[in-house]
C-alpha positions as CSV (number, residue, x, y, z in Angstrom):
1,M,0.2,-0.4,-0.4
2,A,1.8,3.1,-0.9
3,I,1.8,6.7,1.3
4,S,-0.2,9.0,-0.2
5,Q,1.5,12.6,-0.1
6,K,-0.3,14.6,2.9
7,D,0.9,11.3,5.2
8,R,4.5,11.0,3.8
9,E,4.7,15.2,4.5
10,R,3.5,14.4,7.9
11,L,6.0,11.6,8.8
12,R,9.0,13.8,7.0
13,A,8.2,16.7,9.3
14,L,8.4,14.2,12.5
15,A,11.7,12.9,11.3
16,A,12.9,16.5,11.1
17,H,11.5,16.9,14.4
18,Q,13.2,13.4,15.9
19,M,17.2,14.2,14.2
20,E,16.4,17.9,15.9
21,L,15.5,16.9,19.5
22,A,18.6,13.9,18.7
23,T,21.1,16.8,18.0
24,A,20.3,19.1,20.6
25,P,22.7,20.4,23.3
26,K,20.5,19.1,26.1
27,M,20.2,15.7,24.4
28,Q,24.5,15.0,23.5
29,K,24.5,16.0,27.7
30,T,21.7,13.5,28.6
31,I,24.3,10.8,26.4
32,E,27.1,11.8,28.0
33,D,25.4,11.1,31.8
34,W,24.7,8.1,30.4
35,K,27.9,6.8,29.4
36,A,29.5,8.5,32.4
37,L,27.0,6.1,35.0
38,N,27.3,3.2,32.6
39,N,31.2,3.3,32.9
40,F,30.7,3.6,37.1
41,R,31.7,7.5,36.5
42,M,28.2,8.8,37.3
43,N,27.8,12.5,37.0
44,R,24.0,11.7,38.4
45,P,21.4,9.1,38.7
46,M,19.6,8.4,35.9
47,I,16.1,8.4,35.1
48,Y,14.1,6.6,32.5
49,L,9.5,6.3,33.2
50,E,9.3,3.2,31.1
51,M,6.2,4.6,28.1
52,W,4.9,1.8,26.3
53,T,2.7,0.5,29.3
54,F,0.6,3.1,29.4
55,I,1.6,4.1,25.3
56,Q,-2.7,4.2,24.4
57,E,-2.8,7.8,27.1
58,I,0.5,9.2,24.5
59,V,0.6,8.7,21.3
60,P,-3.0,7.9,19.4
61,K,-4.2,11.6,20.7
62,R,-1.3,12.9,18.4
63,M,-1.6,10.6,15.4
64,Q,-2.9,12.0,11.9
65,C,-2.2,10.0,9.0
66,E,-4.7,8.2,7.7
67,G,-2.7,5.2,5.9
68,D,-2.3,2.1,7.9
69,E,1.5,1.3,6.5
70,A,2.3,5.4,7.7
71,R,-0.1,5.0,10.9
72,G,2.6,2.0,11.9
73,L,5.7,4.8,10.8
74,E,3.9,7.3,12.9
75,W,3.4,5.5,16.0
76,Q,7.8,4.5,16.0
77,L,8.4,8.2,15.1
78,L,6.3,9.6,17.7
79,A,7.2,6.9,20.1
80,N,10.6,8.0,19.6
81,T,10.0,11.0,21.1
82,L,7.7,11.5,23.0
83,Q,8.7,9.5,26.4
84,S,11.9,12.5,26.4
85,E,9.9,15.4,25.4
86,A,6.3,14.8,26.9
87,L,7.4,13.2,30.3
88,G,11.1,14.6,30.6
89,D,13.5,11.6,31.9
90,D,16.5,10.8,31.1
91,S,15.6,8.7,27.8
92,I,17.7,8.7,24.2
93,V,16.1,10.7,21.5
94,H,18.6,8.9,18.4
95,A,19.7,10.9,15.5
96,Y,18.7,7.9,13.7
97,Y,15.3,5.3,12.8
98,P,16.7,2.2,14.7
99,M,15.8,-1.1,12.7
100,R,16.6,-4.6,14.3
101,W,16.9,-8.1,12.1
102,N,13.5,-9.4,12.9
103,V,14.8,-12.9,14.5
104,D,12.6,-15.1,16.0
105,F,13.5,-18.1,18.9
106,N,10.7,-20.5,20.3
107,L,12.3,-22.5,23.2
108,F,11.5,-26.3,23.2
109,G,9.6,-25.4,19.8
110,M,6.0,-25.4,21.4
111,D,3.5,-21.7,21.8
112,S,3.0,-20.0,24.1
113,K,-1.3,-20.2,24.1
114,R,-3.2,-17.7,25.9
115,E,-6.9,-16.7,26.0
116,H,-7.4,-12.9,26.4
117,A,-10.6,-11.6,28.3
118,A,-12.7,-10.0,26.3
119,A,-14.7,-6.3,26.8
120,D,-17.0,-4.7,23.9
121,G,-16.1,-7.5,21.9
122,K,-12.7,-6.9,22.0
123,E,-9.9,-8.3,23.8
124,T,-8.0,-7.2,26.5
125,L,-4.6,-7.1,28.6
126,G,-6.4,-9.7,31.1
127,H,-5.4,-13.3,29.8
128,Q,-4.2,-16.9,31.0
129,F,-1.9,-18.9,29.6
130,I,-3.5,-22.5,27.9
131,H,-0.4,-25.1,29.9
132,S,0.7,-28.3,27.5
133,I,2.5,-30.0,29.9
134,N,1.6,-31.0,33.4
135,D,4.1,-34.2,34.6
136,L,7.1,-33.8,33.2
137,E,7.6,-37.8,33.2
138,E,4.2,-37.8,31.2
139,D,4.8,-35.5,28.8
140,W,8.3,-35.2,28.5
141,E,8.1,-35.7,24.8
142,K,5.3,-33.1,24.1
143,L,8.9,-30.7,24.7
144,G,10.2,-30.5,21.0
145,H,13.4,-28.9,19.4
146,S,13.7,-24.9,19.8
147,T,13.9,-23.3,16.4
148,W,15.0,-20.0,15.6
149,S,15.2,-18.3,12.4
150,V,15.3,-14.4,10.9
151,D,13.2,-12.8,8.4
152,R,16.0,-10.9,6.0
153,E,13.7,-10.5,3.3
154,G,11.3,-9.2,5.5
155,T,13.1,-6.4,7.5
156,M,14.7,-5.7,4.2
157,A,12.0,-4.7,2.8
158,W,10.9,-2.5,5.5
159,R,13.9,-1.0,6.0
160,A,13.3,0.2,2.0
161,V,9.6,1.7,2.7
162,V,11.6,3.7,6.2
163,E,14.3,5.1,3.9
164,D,11.8,6.0,1.3
165,V,10.3,7.9,3.0
166,L,12.1,9.8,5.6
167,G,16.0,8.3,4.9
168,D,17.3,11.7,4.0
169,I,16.0,13.3,6.9
170,L,16.3,10.5,9.4
171,P,18.7,8.0,8.5
172,V,18.2,4.7,8.9
173,K,19.9,1.9,11.3
174,M,20.5,-1.7,11.7
175,V,21.4,-2.0,15.3
176,G,21.6,-4.5,18.4
177,G,20.2,-4.4,21.7
178,G,20.9,-7.2,24.6
179,L,20.3,-10.7,24.5
180,Y,16.8,-11.6,26.1
181,S,16.7,-15.2,27.7
182,V,14.5,-16.1,30.5
183,P,14.0,-19.9,30.2
184,T,11.7,-19.8,33.6
185,Q,8.7,-17.2,32.1
186,K,8.9,-20.2,28.8
187,I,8.7,-22.8,31.3
188,V,5.5,-21.1,33.5
189,H,3.5,-20.0,30.0
190,I,4.1,-23.9,29.2
191,M,3.5,-25.8,32.5
192,G,1.9,-23.5,35.1
193,M,3.9,-21.9,38.6
194,E,2.1,-24.9,40.2
195,A,2.8,-27.8,38.0
196,M,6.6,-26.5,37.8
197,F,7.1,-26.6,41.7
198,L,5.4,-29.8,41.7
199,N,7.8,-31.2,39.2
200,M,10.7,-30.0,40.8
201,Y,9.8,-32.2,43.6
202,D,8.3,-35.4,41.8
203,N,10.0,-35.6,39.0
204,P,14.0,-33.5,39.4
205,E,15.9,-35.3,37.6
206,L,13.9,-34.5,34.1
207,F,13.0,-31.1,36.0
208,L,16.9,-29.9,36.3
209,K,17.4,-32.3,32.4
210,M,15.2,-29.7,30.9
211,M,17.0,-26.9,32.6
212,Q,19.6,-28.0,30.7
213,R,18.7,-28.4,27.3
214,A,16.6,-24.7,27.8
215,A,20.4,-23.7,28.1
216,D,22.0,-25.7,25.3
217,E,19.5,-25.1,22.9
218,T,20.0,-20.8,24.6
219,S,23.6,-21.5,23.3
220,A,22.7,-22.8,20.0
221,Y,20.4,-20.2,19.3
222,F,23.6,-18.2,19.6
223,R,25.8,-19.8,17.5
224,F,23.4,-19.1,15.0
225,L,23.6,-15.4,15.4
226,E,27.5,-15.2,15.4
227,E,27.1,-17.3,12.5
228,E,24.9,-15.3,10.8
229,K,26.0,-12.4,11.8
230,L,23.1,-10.9,13.0
231,L,24.7,-9.3,16.3
232,L,25.3,-6.0,16.8
233,P,27.2,-3.5,19.0
234,T,25.6,-2.7,22.0
235,T,27.9,0.3,23.2
236,A,26.2,3.4,22.3
237,G,22.8,3.7,23.3
238,E,21.0,0.5,22.1
239,S,18.5,-1.4,24.4
240,V,19.0,-3.6,27.3
241,G,15.7,-4.5,27.6
242,Q,14.1,-3.8,31.4
243,G,14.1,0.6,31.1
244,T,17.8,1.2,30.2
245,Y,20.9,1.3,27.8
246,C,24.2,-0.4,26.5
247,F,26.1,2.7,27.2
248,T,30.2,0.8,28.2
249,D,33.4,1.4,26.8
250,D,34.2,-2.4,28.1
251,L,32.6,-3.6,24.7
252,P,33.5,-3.5,20.8
253,S,31.9,-0.7,19.4
254,V,33.0,-2.2,15.2
255,V,32.0,-5.6,13.8
256,P,34.7,-6.6,12.5
257,A,35.1,-9.2,9.3
258,D,33.7,-12.0,11.3
259,G,31.1,-11.0,12.6
260,L,30.9,-10.6,17.1
261,K,30.3,-13.2,19.3
262,V,28.1,-13.5,22.4
263,K,30.7,-12.7,24.5
264,D,31.2,-9.2,22.8
265,V,27.3,-8.0,23.4
266,W,24.9,-7.2,26.5
267,G,22.8,-9.8,27.5
268,F,19.6,-9.8,30.1
269,M,17.8,-12.3,32.4
270,D,15.2,-12.7,34.9
271,S,12.8,-14.9,36.4
272,Q,10.2,-14.1,38.2
273,E,8.5,-17.0,38.4
274,T,10.6,-18.9,40.8
275,V,10.3,-16.2,43.9
276,A,8.9,-18.9,45.3
277,L,11.9,-21.2,45.6
278,S,14.2,-21.5,48.9
279,P,17.4,-19.7,47.9
280,E,18.8,-23.5,47.8
281,M,16.2,-24.7,45.6
282,F,17.0,-22.0,43.3
283,G,20.6,-22.5,43.5
284,E,20.2,-26.5,42.7
285,F,17.3,-26.4,40.0
286,V,17.4,-22.4,38.3
287,F,20.9,-21.3,39.0
288,P,23.2,-23.9,36.9
289,A,21.7,-23.4,33.9
290,Y,21.5,-19.6,33.8
291,K,24.6,-19.3,34.3
292,Q,25.4,-21.5,31.8
293,I,23.5,-18.6,29.8
294,A,24.8,-15.8,31.5
295,E,28.6,-16.5,31.7
296,Q,28.8,-16.4,27.6
297,Y,27.7,-12.1,28.0
298,G,29.8,-9.2,27.1
299,H,28.0,-7.6,30.4
300,L,24.8,-8.9,32.1
301,S,21.7,-6.8,33.2
302,Y,20.2,-9.5,36.0
303,G,16.3,-8.9,37.4
304,C,12.7,-7.7,37.1
305,C,10.1,-8.0,40.0
306,E,11.8,-10.9,41.7
307,P,13.8,-9.6,45.1
308,V,17.2,-10.2,44.2
309,H,18.5,-9.6,47.5
310,S,17.2,-13.7,48.5
311,I,19.5,-15.2,45.8
312,W,22.7,-12.9,45.8
313,E,25.0,-15.3,47.0
314,Y,24.3,-16.6,43.6
315,L,23.9,-13.7,41.2
316,E,27.6,-12.2,42.7
317,T,29.7,-15.5,41.6
318,L,29.3,-13.5,38.0
319,P,32.0,-11.8,36.8
320,N,30.4,-10.1,34.2
321,L,27.0,-9.0,36.3
322,R,26.8,-4.6,35.5
323,K,22.9,-4.3,36.5
324,V,21.2,-5.3,38.9
325,S,17.4,-4.6,39.4
326,I,16.6,-3.4,42.9
327,S,12.1,-4.2,42.6
328,P,9.7,-2.7,44.9
329,W,10.1,-6.8,46.9
330,C,13.7,-6.2,47.5
331,D,15.5,-5.0,50.5
332,Q,17.7,-2.2,49.6
333,A,19.7,-1.6,52.3
334,L,21.0,-5.0,52.3
335,M,21.9,-4.8,48.1
336,G,23.4,-1.0,48.9
337,E,25.9,-2.7,50.7
338,R,26.6,-5.3,49.0
339,L,27.0,-3.0,45.5
340,R,28.6,-0.4,47.3
341,G,31.7,0.2,45.7
342,R,30.7,-2.7,43.4
343,K,31.1,-2.2,39.5
344,T,27.4,-3.1,39.7
345,V,24.8,-0.6,38.9
346,F,22.0,-0.4,42.0
347,H,18.8,-0.2,39.4
348,R,16.1,0.7,41.2
349,K,12.8,-0.2,40.1
350,P,10.6,2.4,42.5
351,S,6.9,1.4,43.2
352,P,4.2,2.3,40.7
353,N,2.0,2.9,42.9
354,Y,2.4,6.4,43.2
355,L,2.0,6.9,39.6
356,G,-0.2,4.3,38.4
357,V,-2.8,4.2,41.5
358,D,-4.2,7.4,42.6
359,V,-5.4,10.2,40.2
360,T,-3.8,12.9,41.9
361,L,0.0,12.5,43.5
362,D,0.7,11.9,46.8
363,E,4.1,14.0,46.2
364,D,5.1,13.3,50.1
365,A,4.4,10.0,50.2
366,F,6.1,9.5,46.4
367,R,9.3,11.7,47.9
368,A,9.6,9.5,51.2
369,H,9.4,6.4,48.7
370,I,12.6,7.9,46.5
371,M,14.8,9.0,49.7
372,E,14.4,5.3,50.9
373,T,16.7,4.5,48.1
374,V,18.7,7.5,48.0
375,N,19.6,6.6,51.5
376,A,19.9,3.0,50.8
377,A,22.4,3.2,48.2
378,K,25.0,5.7,49.4
379,G,27.8,5.0,47.6
380,C,26.1,3.3,45.0
381,T,25.7,3.5,40.8
382,L,22.5,4.8,40.5
383,E,19.6,4.8,38.0
384,F,15.9,4.6,38.2
385,T,13.4,2.8,36.1
386,Q,9.6,3.3,36.5
387,R,7.9,0.1,35.3
388,D,4.4,-1.2,35.0
389,V,2.5,2.1,35.1
390,Y,-1.0,0.8,33.2
391,T,-2.0,4.4,33.2
392,I,-1.1,7.8,34.2
393,H,-4.8,8.8,34.2
394,N,-4.4,10.8,30.8
395,N,-2.2,13.4,32.8
396,E,1.1,13.7,31.5
397,D,1.9,17.0,33.6
398,K,1.5,15.0,36.6
399,A,3.7,12.5,34.7
400,R,6.3,15.1,34.7
401,R,6.1,15.8,37.8
402,Y,6.4,12.4,39.5
403,V,10.0,12.6,37.1
404,E,11.0,16.2,39.0
405,I,10.6,14.6,42.3
406,I,13.1,12.1,41.7
407,R,15.4,14.6,40.2
408,E,15.2,16.7,43.2
409,C,15.7,13.5,45.4
410,T,19.0,13.3,43.8
411,Q,20.8,16.2,43.9
């Protein structure tokens, strides 16, 4: 479907605006501050207010294009700038249109089936997974071999569309990103949490065998990325995942003739699904496979909502751990002690309740919440990522004030 002249003019205006923001002195200073933080020469704590969970309150009201293809590109161009421009955080606006290879990896070759709740005849966010595995002894043969692929033709076809519309204003650039690996999430999706825990007890050898397969087949997927030369540098503001960036001086910033290796890039892992395990069971059933995967990365960012303090005795053995998530359920004081003076970022995830629940921001309560972190993280390299906010009650001013309070507390 061709993009109309009217839509084309709108897209080119947005591209020019992105370039203007990206090259402004303010953005260049923000980039320098991110570089300093990730290289443990922190100028100030950085703040990232993850927008995608409430993007429906930010982007649609600004949409003007009429054609479907144009609207898809318009959505992305708006998303490239509005987190910084409208919400005032330290997100990066790039002087290029970033694109990544369309790569697929399906652990165990099993689709994660789900059914969504419906309202007014439309699917909603609420959903449940349809589990295929119950008892590993009975269902072992259902675990297929993992699959992986790259759609080079599709990636290049979309790149050609974007370049034709705005490439002379905003160059299109293929970029890398943190290699994402969360095996226990896949396991919960195909068998459910209760069955996962029961199989650790009833079929411990098979569970460990499954985890080993997850590690081995993830490693095979990594080799595929290397052989196909699909890995790109993660040193200049690419996404690690979990609302943070890949700035670093310690990894290659140029692709050599024989391609990058997994040891040359950032990776991300978490295991939120195993928070109910004792540290000892995590160490026995989960960590060996996770360690095999994690040790292949150049740098590692770990954690999402799980309280990492309970399994720190394992995580601290990973020499490439550069960022660790300090969630609302984490013992901040303990992790401050453990991270003080260590080259691992205290990556704080404040409670989303202050911004996402009440229509009016309780500034005093939120300020006290942030000061707990400031006090706990003294002597640490500190950054904030606010995640899991599903509404700002259509109030961008509230979100901007939220960011301002964090800035005030971290002066």
